[in-house]
N, C-alpha and C positions, 0 to 999 in steps of 0.2 A: 625732328625725326627725318630720316632720309626719305627722299622721293623715289618713285620708281615708275615705268612706262605702262603705258597704256593697257596689257592683260592684268588681272587682279593679283595682288601680292599674297604670298603664303606665309603668314606670320608664325614664328616659332618661339614661344615664350618659355623662359626657364627662371628658376630662383637664382638670384645673384648673391654671392658671398665675397668677402674681401679677398684680394689677391693672396695666394698662398706663398709660403716661404720657398716652396719647390720651384717657383717661377724663376729662381736664379739659374736653373738649368732649362732654358727655353726649348720647346720642341722645335725641330727644324721645319722649314717649309718643304713639305714632302709631297711628291706626286705618286699616286697609286694608279694602277690600271688593271683592267680585265680585257677580255678579247674584244669588247665593243666600245669601251669608254675609258677616259682618263679623268682622274679626280684629283683636285688640289685645293689648297687654301692659300690665301694671301690677302694682305691689306690693300685692296685695289683702290679704295677711295681715300686712303690716308687718314682715317679717323682713329687709328690705333687698334682696331678690331679686325680679326681674321674673317674674311669672307670665303665663300665656298664656290668652286666652279666645277661643272661637269661638262666634259667635251665628248661629243659623239664622234668617234674616229672616222667613220665612213663619210659622213656629210660635212664634217668640220664645224658644225654648229655647236655653240656653247650656251650653257645656262648658268646664270649667276645668282647666288643667294647672298645679298649684302647683309652683314650683321648690323642692322640699323640701331639696335641697342644691345648691350651685352646679353648674349643668349637668344637673340631674336633675328631670324633670317627673313628677309623680304626678297622674294624671287621675281625676276624680271623676265620678259619675253626672250626667247632664244635669239641669238645673234650669230651672224656668219663670221668666219675667220679668214676667208679668202683662200683657204687651202683645204683639200679633201684628202682622205686616206692618211690621216695623221698618225704618226708613230712616235713622235717625240714632243714632250711638253716640259717647260720649265717656268718657274715663277720667281721674280726677284726685282730689284731696283734697276730697271733698264732705262727709264726715261727721267725719273726723279728719285731723289734719295729719301723722300718721305712717303712713298707709296709704291706698291708692287705693280708689275705689269707681266704679261705672258709672252713667251716666245714658243713657237711650235713649228714643226717641220714634217715633211713627208718625202720619202725617197724618190718617188716618181715625179714630184713637182719640181725637184731640183732648186728649191728655194726655201727660205724660212720666212716666217711672218711674225712681227712684233705687234703687240696689241695692248693698248691701255684700256682700262675699264674704270676710269676715275669717276664717271658719272652714272648713277643708277638710271637716269632718264634718257640720256643721249648716247647711243653707241659711238665709239671712236672709230675712225677710219684705220684699217689695218695697214701697217707699213710692210710692204712686200720687198724682200731683198733676194736677188739672185745669188745662188751659191756657186760662185765661179772658182772657188778653191778646190773643188772636187766634184764628184758625182754621187748621187744617191744619199743625201743627208737623211739619216734615219733616227738619230738621237741628238738632242740639244740640251745643254745645261747652262744656265746663267752662272758664271763663276768670276772670281777675282783673278785676273791675269797680270796684275801689277801694271807698271808703266804709266802711259799717258792718259788712261781713262779718267774722266772727271771723278773726283773723290766722292765715294758713296755709290757709284754706279758700277754695274757688273758687265763684264765682257761675255763672250760666248765660246763654249766648247761645242763643236759639231762633230759627231761621229758619222762617217759615210761608208757605203757598202758596195758601190759599183765601180770602184777605181781599178786602175791597171798600171803596173803589174801587180801591185799589192792591193787587193780589193778593199780592205778595211783600213781607213785612215782616221786619225784624230787631228782636227784642225782647230787652232785657237784664232778667234777673230776679235779685233779691237772694236769696242763699242764707240764709234764716232757719231752715232745717230743717223747715219746716211748710207755710207758705202760698206762699212764693216770690213776693213782690210785684214789680210792674213797676218798673224803674228808669227806663228810657227806651225809645223806639221810633223806628224810622226805616224808610223805604222802601228796598227793594233793587231794583237794575236788572235782576235776573234771578232764576231759581230757584236757591236755595242748595243746595249738595251737597258731599260729601266734606270736611266741616269737621274741622279739627285745630287744635292749639295748639302752637306752637313759636317759639323765638327765631330771629331772622335772623342773630344773632351771639352766640357763646358769652359768657355773663355778662350779657347784656341781658335785659330782661323778655320773657316769652313773649307772643306776639301771636295773635289770631284769624286763621286762615288757611282760606279756603274758595274753592270754584269757584262762579261765578255763570253760569248758562246763559241766554243771551238769543237774540234772532233772528239776530244776526250772529256767533254762536259763543260760546265760553266766555271768562270773565275770571277770572284768579286774583288774589285780593285779600288783603292782610294789613292788619289793623286793630289799633290800640291802644285798648283799652276801659277802661283803668285810671282814666279820668276819669268813667266812667259813661255816656259817649257815644262813638260810633265816630269814630276819627281815622284816616284812611287813611294808612298808612306807605309802602307800595309795592304795585304791581300789575303784572300782565302781561295784556294783552288780545290778541285775535285768535287764541286757541287754538281748535282744531277742536271742534265740539259733541260732547259725550260724553267729554271728556278726563279723564285721571286724573294723579296725580303721586306722586312719592316725594321725600324730602329727605335730605340727608346733608352731611358734611364730607369730601368725597372727596379733595380735594387736601391735607388736613391743615391748612387755614386755619381760624381761628375763624369765618369767614364761611361761611354755608351755600350749597349749590347745590341747586336744585330741578330734578328731572328730570320733564319733561312727556311724555305719550304718549297716544294714543288706542287703547284695546284693539281689536285686529284690524288695525291698521296697522303698517307696518314701521319707522317712524321714532321716534327719541327726540330731543327738543330739550332743551338745557341752558340754564338761566338762572342765572348766578351772582349772589350778592348782592355788591354793591360799596359801598364807603364813601367819601364825599367830604364834607369839612367836617363830620364827625359825623353826616351824613345817610346813611341806607341806601336803596338802590334796586336794582332788578334790572338787571344789565348784559346785553349781547348775548353769547350763547354759541353753541355749535355745534349743528348738527343732524346726526344720524347715521342712516344706513339700516342696519338690523340684518339685512337680507336675508330676513326672514320675519316673519309677523305676531307682534307682541308682545301677549301677553295680560295680563301682570301684571309689575310691577317692584317689588322689595322691597329695602330697604337692609339689608346685613349688617354688623354691628359687628366690628371687628378691632382689635388693639393699635396698629398703626401708621397705619392709614387704614381707611376703610369701602369695602366692595365692593357691587356690585349682583348680585342674583339675578334673572334674567329668565326668566319662563315664556313659552314660545312656542306658537303655534298654538292648539289646543284643550286644551293642557296635556300634550301627549305628550312635550315636551322642556323642560328647564330648563338654563340656563347660568349659572355663576358667572363674573363678569367683574371684572377690575381696572379701575379708573376713577379718573382724576385730576381730573375736572371740566373738562378741556380737550380732550384727545384722545378719539377714539372708544373706547367700552368694548372691552376686549380679553378674549376668552373664555379663561378659565383651565381650566375643566372643564365638560364636558357631561354631563348626567344624563338618562337616558331612562326614561320611565314604562313599566311592563310591565302591559298589560291594564288600565291605570288612567290617570287624568289628574291632573296636579299642580294644586293649587288655591292654595296659599299656603305661605310659609316664615316662620319666626321665628328670630331670632338667639338663641343660647345661648352661654355662655362657651366659647370656643375651638371653635365650630362652629355648626350650625344644625339645625333640625328641619324637614323638608319634608312637607307634607300632600298627600293625594291622595284621589280618589273614583273609583268605577267610571265607565266611559265613558258609561253611561246614568244615572248618579246625579245628585243635586242637593245633596249635602252631603258634606263631608270625612268619611272613615271609616277612614283608615289614616295612619300616620306612619312616617317613616324618619329616623333621626338620622344626621348626617354629622359626623365629628370632624376637626378640623384635623390635617393631616399635611404639614408643610412648606408649600408654596404651594398645595396642593390639599386635598381632604377624602376621607376613607375612610368607607364605610358602617359605622354602629354599630347599636345596637338598633333594632328595628322592631316594629310591632304594630298592633292595632286600637284605634281611639278608642271611647270610650263611645257607645252608641247614642242616638238621639233618642226612644226609647220613653218613654211616660209613666211617671212615678214620683211617689210621694206624699210625698217627703221634706220638701217645703216646708210640709206641714201639721203636722209634728212640734212646732215651737214652740207652735202653737195648741193641740195636744192636751195638751202639757205644762201650759199655762196652765189649760186645762179641768180637768185632774186636780188641780192644786194648789188650784184654787178649791173642789174637792169633798173635799179631804183633811182629815178630821176626827180620824182616829186617829193619834196622834203617838208613843205609847210602847207597849211590849209588854204592859203591864198592861191596856191597853184592848182588846187583841185578843180577839175572841170569834168563834165560828162565825156565819156569816151566809148568808142565801139572797138571791141577786140575781135580779131579773127583768130580762131584757134590754129596755131601753126601746123602746117601740113594739111590743112583742110580749107573748105570755104565756109565753114560754120562760124557765125558771128553772134556776139552777145553784147548788150549795152549795159554800162555801169553809170549810175547816177551818184553825184557827191551828196553826202549827208553831213551837215555841219555839226561841229561840237556844240554841246549845250546841256541844259538841265531840264528835267520834266518830272511831273508827278506820275508815278507808275501805279497801276491798279485802278480800280473803279470806286467812286463814292458809294456810300451806303444806300443812297436813293436812286441809283441807276437801275433802270428797268432790266430785268433778266440777270442781275448781278448774282454771282455765286460767292460763297465764303472764301474760296481760294484766291479771289481777286483783291483781297485786302489783308492788312490795312494799307492804305495808300502811303507812299513814301517817296521822298525826293531822291532822284538819281542823277548822277553826272555821267555823261557819255563823251568819249573822244571822237574825232571825225573819222569817217570811213566812206567808202563807196558801197552801194548796194545794187545788186543786179536789178535792172528795170523790170524784168518779168521773172516768173518762175523758170527754173532750168527745164529746157524742153528735151524731148527725145532726140532731136537733132544733135544736141550737145552731149547728152548723157550716153547715147549709144556708141559714141566714139570711145568712151571708157569701157562700156560693156563688151564691145566686140573689138579687141585690140588688133586682130588680124586684118579686119576690114580697114581700120584706121591706118595701119601701116601701108596698106595698098594705096590709100589716097595720097600718100607722101610722094609717090612717083610723079603724080600730076600737079602736086602743090608743094614744092620744096619748102621746108621749114627750117627750124633751128635744130641741127643735129645733136648739139649738146643737150638741149632740152628734151628732145625725143628719147635720147638714151636714158636720161633720168626718169622720164615718165614711164618708159617701158619697164623700169625696175620696180615701179609701184605695183603692189598686189591688185590685180583686177578681179572683178566679180566672176564667180563660177557661171557656167552657162545656165540661163534660166530654164526651169522645167515646164513653164507654161508661156503662152504668148502674153507678155507683160502689159500690153495696153488693153487687154481684154476686149478688143474690138472697138475701142473708143477713138482710135486714130493716133497717128504718130507725128506727121509733119506739122510742126508748129504747135503741137499739143504738149502739155506739161508731162515730164517723166514722173512715174508714180511707182509705188509699192517697193521702194528700196528701204532698207533699214537705215538707221542713223549712222551705223558703221559704214555702210556703202556710200552715203552722202559725204561723210568725212573723207573717205578715201578718194572720192571724186575730186574733192577740193585739193588734196595732196597731188593727185595726178595733174589737175589743171594748173596748179602752181608750178610744177616741174615743166610743163609744156610751155607756159607763157612767160616764166620768169617774173611773175607777180604773185604776191602772197594772197591766197584766197582761203576762206574758211566759212563755216556756218556762223550766223549771228548768235549772240547770247539772247536770252529771252528779253533782257532789258533793251538791247540794241534793236531787236525786232520791233518791240512796242514803240520805242522812240521814233523809229523810221516810219512806222505805220501811222502814228498819230500826226507826224509832220507839224508839230507845234500846236496841235489842237488839244482840247480837254474834254470834248464831248464824247458820247458813246461811240460815235463813228467820226471819222475825220470830216465828214460833210454835215455833221450835226447829230441830233438825237432822234430823228424821224426815220424809223426802219423802212417806211414805204418808199424811200428814195434809194434803197440799196440796189435795186435792179439796174440803176444807171452805172453802178460801180463794180458789181460782182455777179458771178454765177453761183447761185445757191439753190436751195431746195425748190424755191418758187419758179425759177426760170431756166434751170439747167438741162431740162429734158432727161434727167436721171443719168447724166454722164458729164465728164469734164469737157471743157471747150478750149478752143485755141487761145493762147495767151495774148494779152494786150488788146483785146477787142472792146473792153469797157473803159470808162473814164479813169484816169490816174488820180492818185492823191496829190496834195499840194507840192510834194517833192518829186513828182514825176514817176512814182512807182505804180505799176499796174497789178491788179489781182491780189493785193494784200488781203482783201476779204474774198472768201469763197474760192472757187475752182478747185484748189487742193490745199489742205492744211500743210504748213511748212515746218520742217525740222528746225529746231534750235539746239544749241549745245547743252542746255541745262538738264540736270536731273529734275523731273517734275516732283515738287514737294508742295502740297497744299498749305503747309505752314511756313514756307520759306520767307514770305513777305514779312512775317512777324519779326524774323531775325533782322531783315534789312531795315525795318522801321525803328530799330533800336538806335540807329545813327541818324543824326540830323541831315546828313548828306551821304548817300551810299554811292561810292565811286566804282564804276565798272563792275557791277555785281555779276557773278557767275557761279551758279550752284553746280559744281563739278560732279560728274557722275561717279558713283561707287558701285552700282549694280545695274544689271541689264534692263530692268523695268522699274518704273516708267520714265521715259525721256519726254521732254516737253515738245508739243507741237502747237503752232499758233495760226490764227487767221480764218478758221472755218473752211468748209469745203462745199463742193457741188451738192453734197448729200445732206447739208446741215441747214437748219432754220436760221433766220436772220439773227436771232439772239446769240447764236454761237459764232457770229462773224464780227462781233463788237471788238474794238481795239484791245480791251482788257481781258477778253474771254480766253481761258486756258484749258488745256486738257493734257493727259499723259498717254503714252503708248501702252500697249497691253500685249501679253503673251498670246492672247486669242487672235491677234492680227496675223499670225502664221499657223493657225489651228489646223488648216487642211494641207499644210506642207507635208508631203509624203516621206520626206527624207528623215533619216535618223543618223546623227543629230540633225535638227532642223537648220535650215540655211541661215548663215550670218549676213547674207546679202539681200534677201527678198522677203517681203511680207505678202503671202498669197492672198490674204483676206483683208488687206488695207488698200483698196483701190482709190482712196481719196487722199493719200499722203504723198507729198513731194517736198521740194525745198528750193530756196534761192540762196545765193552766196553773197558774202561781203568781202571787201578788201580794206583793212584798216590802213590809215595813213602811216601810222607808226609800225614798222616791220618788227615783229618779235624776234627773240633769239631762237636758235635752232632747238634748244630744249623746250621752249614754249611752243614752238610749232608742233613738236611731237605730241604735246598734251592736247592741242586742238585737234589733231588728226587721228590720234589713237586714244580712245577713251579707256581701253583696257577692260571693258565690261560687255563686249559684244557677244560673248557666249551665253546661251541660256543656262 
């Protein structure tokens, strides 16, 4: 099954049937749009299934639903496109012949952007190309322009609007993967819009199809560009200004029918493709009054024929209609929006998914699946789409490259303790090498204070890593919390500009709503009350700053490092009366945390592994997880990856805990009550107002993971309550 990032997936499950005979007339890769969004389908990861993309025109952010199994969409966090104010989108084979990619443009940017989306887990870097052949690129379509383009890849048609003396130009660009040189240029009789690519007859080459807006209304035109120059094949003139269209094979013929409409008007007009003497043209079709304003028309795929889904009014109602291309569309089923407005629909095997937004909203935020049931559809899974909130996943490939360029230690024999100064500051932290090895994780049945979640014991293998000598202090963490102050430090402490730029792009915490040390002290004291999400993002920020990969330890790595080769309840033995020499806990903490590194270290040079603050690890807390691990004679690098916001594991005990909670094997999980008094709605993803005993320390594995693996470590996808 396909993987996906760090926010939770929205699974859309449908009943699957064998491929129909009608698949011989495949639906085109079609782009729809409304005033705020662009909608399209394409096989972005090359698995043979159509995925769904929704692009917010204003911000340029896009959301992808990968069809992980037939009829199942798994949504990933929104991603940036590197262009805003988007007016043109096309989908096709632009980088590889076995998968689709996107190209988009905006007239004011005077550039177009090509974007792969082959990985559900790691966003690709946008390829930005300046549009030097003209001004104001407003429409773009991936097309076959013949000639020297690698077989199976598409070139680009770009319609632009700010040119002189002829304002509207059509430019063909060769897809060379880098410069996109001009092939040819021609004037256009109107403003180009709603560009698509499809054949007028099954089995024939795909054509450029677009609307041209002029003084006397709109014209729909299809052109063959395979010669490198436009050859008009067929056109429809006299359409109302502001028209839109949908295309299908509604009567079962290999010849297409095009449905024209003007959003806000009641009528649909049909223009069937006709063939005479081998020539294709648009015939005269019917015009139908739908009785109420039509907002959007979408083609639905079916085994025997295609249907129309029509959204009416402001989106309060949608209707599924049978249509044969001749008679008026016949309503099969009416769907009503509840406190929302329908925005768009997309076909899925044996059904469709319908999107909606709040009545005052400007982008789709919910989905509802409908499954085929006889001649109608029944509601299936529903849920919330990923938000359009900023995220920094796009920077991860660059952070990976930055880390690999600085990676000089390649084997365990080279691992030594080191002190790092965070670039651009005077703040230092110390890392201790932890050797590879095996150990028995958990506690024996006879250990005093043992709880059931500490067993059964099981053998674990761990690879080498460095671990921070002390818990992360406020001196370190506030550089991440307060980026403006950290940037001011750079003037007196010049650092790595490339690392600074990457670190600045990482999402930083919101401003805290209370004084986060709660009066217990800042300089040299452990940072506290951050969520696991915040700790993960600190690791991403620090990795970008330093050019070294940092993350939270897994629960197994933490216990291995804490034990430091010992098997007793504590690394110093089984006698809890000696704990005061090594830890700040309930008996000696004076009811608050203390400065780090003031007690004795463990045998591997780590301070405060017991007490002071409990420490975040990567794992989802599961009291029964050890039973799964024990099924294997040797559990290699175990990590119980999180799938929900609570509970995550913390280890080590705190200043507020009794000695028994500071044992090497003691476990506990986070809880929603840790932010109970947070006055914000929704509650913060960055801070725990009621957990003044939780902090973290970082590790640096010797083996640098891939960029995709980095994202999994830094973005759990479960941070929302």
